[in-house]
C-alpha positions in Angstrom: -5.9 27.9 -2.8 -9.6 27.0 -3.9 -9.6 23.8 -4.6 -8.3 22.8 -1.0 -10.9 24.9 0.4 -13.4 22.9 -1.3 -12.0 20.0 -0.4 -11.8 21.2 3.3 -15.5 22.2 2.6 -16.3 19.1 1.1 -15.3 17.1 4.1 -16.4 18.9 6.8 -20.0 18.4 5.5 -19.4 14.9 5.6 -18.4 15.0 8.9 -15.0 14.2 8.1 -13.1 16.4 10.2 -14.0 16.5 13.4 -10.8 17.7 15.5 -9.1 20.7 15.3 -6.7 21.5 12.7 -3.4 20.1 13.7 -1.3 23.3 13.6 -3.7 25.0 16.5 -3.2 22.0 18.5 0.5 22.5 18.0 0.0 26.3 19.1 -1.1 24.9 22.8 -4.5 25.8 21.4 -7.5 23.6 23.5 -8.9 21.6 20.9 -11.2 19.2 22.9 -14.6 19.9 22.4 -14.0 23.1 20.1 -16.0 23.6 17.0 -14.2 24.5 13.9 -16.7 26.1 11.4 -16.4 26.4 7.8 -16.1 30.2 7.8 -13.0 29.6 10.7 -11.1 27.3 8.4 -11.7 29.3 5.5 -10.9 32.5 6.9 -7.6 31.3 8.2 -6.8 29.9 4.4 -7.5 33.3 3.6 -5.5 35.0 6.0 -2.4 33.1 4.8 -2.0 34.9 1.7 -3.6 38.5 2.8 -2.4 40.4 5.1 -4.3 42.7 7.5 -3.3 46.4 7.3 -2.9 47.7 11.1 -4.3 50.9 9.8 -7.2 53.1 10.3 -7.6 54.0 6.7 -7.3 49.6 5.8 -10.0 49.0 8.5 -12.3 51.4 7.7 -12.0 50.5 3.8 -13.9 47.1 5.0 -17.0 46.5 4.5 -19.3 47.1 7.9 -19.8 43.8 9.7 -22.3 41.9 12.3 -22.1 38.8 14.0 -23.0 36.5 17.2 -22.8 37.2 20.5 -19.0 36.1 20.3 -18.4 38.9 17.9 -20.6 41.2 20.3 -18.9 40.5 23.1 -15.4 41.2 21.5 -16.5 44.3 20.0 -18.0 46.2 23.1 -14.6 45.0 24.8 -12.7 46.4 22.4 -15.1 49.5 22.6 -14.6 50.3 25.7 -11.1 49.3 26.5 -9.5 50.3 23.4 -11.4 52.4 21.3 -9.0 55.3 21.6 -6.5 53.1 20.5 -4.6 53.1 17.2 -5.7 50.3 14.9 -2.9 48.2 15.7 -3.5 48.5 19.3 -6.8 47.3 18.9 -6.0 44.4 17.5 -3.5 43.8 20.1 -6.3 43.8 22.4 -8.3 41.4 20.4 -5.3 39.2 20.6 -5.3 38.8 24.0 -8.7 38.0 24.7 -8.7 35.4 22.0 -5.5 34.0 23.5 -7.4 33.6 27.1 -10.0 32.1 25.6 -7.2 29.7 23.9 -5.4 29.1 27.5 -6.7 26.6 30.1 -5.8 29.4 33.0 -9.2 31.4 31.6 -12.9 30.6 30.5 -13.6 29.4 27.2 -15.5 31.7 25.4 -15.1 35.3 24.1 -17.9 36.4 26.7 -16.8 34.1 29.4 -13.4 35.8 29.4 -14.7 39.4 29.1 -17.0 39.3 32.0 -14.8 37.0 34.3 -15.2 38.7 37.7 -17.7 40.8 37.2 -20.2 41.8 39.7 -17.3 40.9 42.2 -15.9 44.5 43.7 -12.4 44.4 42.6 -12.2 41.1 40.5 -13.2 41.9 37.2 -10.8 41.5 34.5 -12.2 44.1 32.3 -12.8 47.4 34.5 -15.4 48.2 32.5 -17.6 45.8 33.4 -17.3 46.9 37.0 -16.5 50.8 37.2 -20.1 51.4 37.9 -21.3 53.2 35.0 -23.6 51.9 32.4 -22.4 50.5 29.1 -23.5 52.8 26.4 -22.2 53.5 23.0 -22.5 57.0 22.5 -19.7 56.8 19.1 -21.0 54.5 16.5 -18.1 55.0 14.0 -15.8 54.1 16.6 -17.7 51.1 17.4 -18.3 50.2 13.8 -14.3 50.0 13.4 -13.7 48.0 16.4 -16.7 45.9 15.1 -14.7 45.0 12.1 -11.5 44.4 13.9 -13.3 42.0 16.0 -15.2 40.2 13.1 -12.0 39.3 11.7 -10.5 38.4 14.6 -13.3 35.8 16.0 -12.8 34.6 12.4 -9.4 33.3 12.3 -7.2 36.3 11.9 -3.7 35.8 12.8 -2.5 36.8 16.3 1.1 38.1 15.4 1.7 41.0 17.3 1.5 40.0 20.9 3.8 37.1 21.0 0.7 34.9 23.2 0.6 37.6 25.4 -2.9 37.2 27.7 -2.3 40.1 30.2 -2.3 44.0 29.4 -2.1 47.2 30.9 -1.8 51.0 30.2 1.6 53.0 30.4 -0.1 54.9 32.9 0.2 52.5 36.1 3.0 49.6 37.4 0.7 46.9 38.7 2.3 44.8 41.2 1.7 41.6 39.1 3.3 42.9 35.9 6.4 41.8 37.7 6.0 38.3 37.6 5.0 38.7 33.7 6.9 37.9 30.9 6.6 41.6 28.7 6.1 40.6 24.9 5.7 44.0 23.5 4.2 48.0 23.9 2.0 49.0 21.8 0.1 52.4 21.6 -1.0 52.9 25.2 -0.6 49.2 26.7 2.2 46.9 27.4 1.2 43.3 26.8 2.6 40.2 29.1 2.4 36.9 29.1 3.0 34.2 31.9 6.7 33.7 32.7 8.0 30.1 31.1 9.4 28.2 33.7 12.7 26.0 32.5 13.0 22.6 33.7 16.5 21.8 35.5 15.9 17.9 34.9 
């Protein structure tokens, strides 16, 4: 494992790796123009052998984290959209946001996905960005927890909970759009969906 990482690190340092890994392309991710850093490659390798514990005890035991803009946008979205969810539910919401980043149907950065439609009445994708309330972090411990979830996810942790979902809603509502999509799973207070796959008759 260590030798493989060192080989990848040396290859990237010399410019030998210029494209996204083939595995990501096979998963349908947009590889063109996307930068894959040593950190992300190393994290992907790490998570092949070490599993995430989807529990509050496990996430609270992880060290405190900080990050860049993408981390901050994801952490903020998780705080306002899912801080009352279980840790597993928070990871699931993070998956949806990152699945959108990798989908050609949506913007190609976390911040752009989270803020899509903000400023246009009834057009925002995440309610907290256009509900008229100022975004204030009043629960620092909850933010620290979702910050850890966000850090793991933007660093390349596996997305294994929602089966590629790019949409979700709470159990309290039943939006019309949900009838057009395939529900992939339900976790905590949310149902998760992805567009129906069209079957070719040719």
